[in-house]
C-alpha positions in Angstrom: -1.3 -36.1 21.6 -2.7 -37.2 18.2 -4.6 -34.6 16.2 -8.1 -35.1 14.9 -6.7 -35.9 11.5 -4.5 -38.6 12.9 -7.4 -40.1 14.9 -9.6 -40.1 11.8 -7.0 -42.1 9.8 -6.4 -44.5 12.6 -10.1 -45.3 12.8 -10.2 -45.6 9.0 -7.4 -48.1 9.1 -9.2 -50.1 11.7 -12.3 -50.1 9.6 -10.2 -51.4 6.6 -9.1 -54.3 8.7 -12.7 -55.4 9.3 -13.4 -55.0 5.5 -10.7 -57.6 4.8 -13.0 -60.5 6.0 -15.5 -60.3 3.0 -12.6 -59.9 0.6 -10.7 -62.9 1.9 -13.9 -65.0 1.9 -14.6 -63.7 -1.7 -18.2 -62.9 -0.9 -18.8 -60.8 -4.0 -17.3 -58.1 -6.2 -19.4 -55.6 -4.3 -16.9 -55.7 -1.4 -14.0 -55.0 -3.8 -15.9 -52.0 -5.2 -16.4 -50.7 -1.6 -12.7 -51.2 -0.9 -11.6 -49.5 -4.1 -13.9 -46.5 -3.6 -13.1 -46.2 0.1 -9.4 -46.3 -0.5 -9.6 -43.7 -3.2 -11.6 -41.4 -0.9 -9.0 -42.0 1.9 -6.1 -41.1 -0.4 -7.9 -37.9 -1.5 -8.6 -37.0 2.2 -4.9 -37.7 3.0 -3.8 -35.4 0.2 -6.2 -32.7 1.5 -5.1 -33.2 5.1 -1.4 -32.8 4.4 -1.5 -29.0 4.2 -3.5 -29.0 7.4 -0.6 -30.8 9.1 1.9 -28.2 7.9 3.2 -30.3 5.0 5.2 -32.6 7.3 5.1 -35.9 5.5 7.1 -38.8 6.7 8.5 -41.6 4.6 6.1 -44.0 6.3 3.1 -42.0 5.2 4.3 -42.0 1.6 4.9 -45.7 1.7 1.4 -46.3 3.1 -0.1 -44.3 0.3 1.9 -46.2 -2.3 0.7 -49.4 -0.9 -2.9 -48.1 -1.0 -2.4 -47.4 -4.8 -1.0 -50.9 -5.3 -4.0 -52.3 -3.5 -6.4 -50.4 -5.8 -4.6 -51.7 -8.9 -4.6 -55.3 -7.6 -8.3 -55.0 -6.6 -9.2 -53.8 -10.1 -7.2 -56.7 -11.6 -9.0 -59.2 -9.3 -12.5 -57.8 -10.1 -11.7 -57.9 -13.9 -10.5 -61.5 -13.6 -13.5 -62.6 -11.6 -15.9 -60.8 -14.1 -14.2 -62.6 -17.0 -14.6 -65.9 -15.3 -18.3 -65.3 -14.6 -18.8 -64.2 -18.3 -17.2 -67.4 -19.5 -19.5 -69.6 -17.4 -22.6 -68.0 -18.9 
């Protein structure tokens, strides 16, 4: 039976899937900021939740968190590039 912490992160992951739509459609940088901020918060919550789980961390969990960090870095790069393009047009 999953714990409350596991259920929270499963629901968060599902919410992230819905967040992909505005990013893929490139609606605005606002959605990138939401994704970056939300992902940082989820990483912090995961770090806090690890002791609550008894410090049992699987290789899959570490890989997921590394991919989250890579996502943040790529999102920052995309926002920076989009901002530079907008500034050049003005």
